[in-house]
C-alpha positions, 0 to 999 in steps of 0.5 A: 634355841638361844633367844639372842641367836633367834633374834640375831637370825630374825633380824639378818633374814627377816620374817619370811625367811626365818621360822622357829618352833610351831611356825616351821612348815612341814616340808622341813620335818623330814627327808625322803628316808621315810623317818618319822617327821621331827619339827626342828628347832628353827628353819633359815631360808637364805637366798645369797651366799653371804646370808648363808655364811652369816647364818653359819657364823651365828650358829657356830658363835651359839654351838647351834647345830644345823643341818643343811637341806636341799631338795630332801631326796636323799635316802640315808636321812642326811637331811632328816632334821632333829628337834635340836637342830636348825635347818639350813634350807638352800631352797631360795639360793637357786638359778643358773647363773651362766653358761660359757659355751667356749669353756663348756661350762654352767654356773649354778646356785646350789639350791637349783634343781638338777632338772633346771641345769639339765634344760638350761644346758639342753637349750644351749645346745649341749648336755650335763651328763648327771642324770637321776630319777629324782631330777626334778626335786633333787638340787645340784648342791645336793648332788655334789654333797652326796657325790650323786651318780645315777644312769649314765655314770658309765659314760660321764662319771659320777658328779665328782667328775663333773665339778670344775669349781665350788663356792662354800661356806664354812662352819665359822662363816668363812666363804672360800671360792674357786669357780674354776672353768679350766680342765687343768688346774694344778695350782696346789691342793685341790680343795674343792674335791674334799667337799664333794661327797662330804654330805654337809658335814664339812661346809655348805656348797652354795655355788657350783660350776660344772663341766657340759658335754656335747648331746650324743647322736642317734641313741639306740636302746634295747633290752637284752636277755642274758644267760647269767652274771658272768655273761653280762660282764663279758657282754659289757666288755664286748659292747664297749670294744665293738659299739663305735662310740661306746655305751650310755647306759648299762642297766641291769635287772635280775630275774626277780625284778624282771618277773615282778615287773612283768607278772606282778605289776603287769608291764609288757615283757619285751623278751621271754622270761627265763634268763637270770639277767636283763640288761637295759642298754643305750649307745649313741651310734652317730651315723652308724644308726639302727643298722650298725646296732643290729650288727653289733647285737647279732655278733654278740648273739652269735658269741653266745653272750646274749639269748634275745633282744628287743630294740626299741624303734620309737620314743614309745617302745623306749619308754616301755623299756625304761619302765621295767627298770622304773618299776621299782617305784611300784613296789609299794603298791605290791609288796607289804614291806620295801626296804632299799639298798645301794651297794657297790661290788668289784666287778670281778666278784659280782657274780659271787656277790649276787650268788651270796645275797641270794643264798642269804635269804634264809636269814632274813625275816621270815617271808622277806626276799631280795629284788636285785637291779642296778647300775651293773657297769659302775659296780653298783647294784640296788636291792630291794628286801620285799615281803610278799604279804600285804601288811606283814612287818619287816625288820629293817635292822635284820635285813640291813645286817644280812645284806652288809655282811654280804657286802663286806664279804666280797670287799664291796662298799655299803654305799655306792651313791646315795651316801651314808647319812645316819641310816649307814653310819653304824656300818661305815667301818665295814667299808672303811678301815680304822685309819681312814676313819680317823682321818675323816674325824680329823677333817672334821675337827679341822673345819667344824671344831665345834661340830655344828654341821650336820652332827651325827651323819657320816662321822 
């Protein structure tokens, strides 16, 4: 790094918030994408928006590339540093600043963990609808930057739907604010939405206003065994129509994952194997409670839309059902090679997509197969390419080519909720047209003409 820049950053931040070269702490050398750790040129840890803006202005002046980090939970290497980059960490820019009960909003600094946001909302008698497995370490700023989804998108939408206001530091050090709390605000362009899902390539989100929700009452949980993908989709629409308050969760485990969870990992099978799809369903029933839930499921069984069902009667039983969905976190203990995917497929082509992915197995490296699961109601499925033999080498690039070509063939997206980062960038053209990519490039050039923000990611 330029020595003048080093001196200026050290003078601005002090020795406790700025590290160079060999003094860089190890935690900043990688994100969750399993890439080899890289020591960045420096790390800056501002604890207020003005310092974030000052760091960016100095780096822009010296053409110093910057990679922004939050909780480092991303799976597409969007926050994985390069040796010439400065890491701009927002871990000190944290805290819930306000809960406005009249407006039903929460304001937080970008480095605040999702779990902290959720807990603050709960203590106020409300809830924040976005929920992810990485809730304890991912940050609200990172959720905004990647437009995170999760388990309850069917009811509350992606992060984009919850964002009402933002504060953003631009590449040249300008700070733009719209700490809006209103559901209706059509005063010109809604520039805030431009930064949702931009993965830090257009600006750095420093403060967020999100909409809160009333907590659902009498949530019922069940695992449903369904003959095939098409009937799972028919069941989805039937449940949305018949359940008095709709659905909260509609997660799918195809047979490969269910059998791995119950036969390889050793989890209890709540319903007998033998069907193609297993659905983890949650629904708020209000005053209807368990009896109304059972009535609806019974009607679905009579229509031939489900074969069997296990309904949770306690918190412990609910946890056991969720353990099946979360068994994905145990795969590295039983498989020699595990490589994950996050794709989206139009629901009217979902059955075709599952069949095509299964048929593509011979094109994968020898001994590699696919386990399919995910947020079916949201068009979002996840895949794990796994090799059964311990120590068996995989070929991620070959797996990527097969999976993303299948996704493209059914009109899907290579990224449903994880972003693009660097790992998916070579395949972005499969989901975005030439004019779309050109427009993205123009927006990047307008807001970051020197290309210092997360260079090499997305565009």
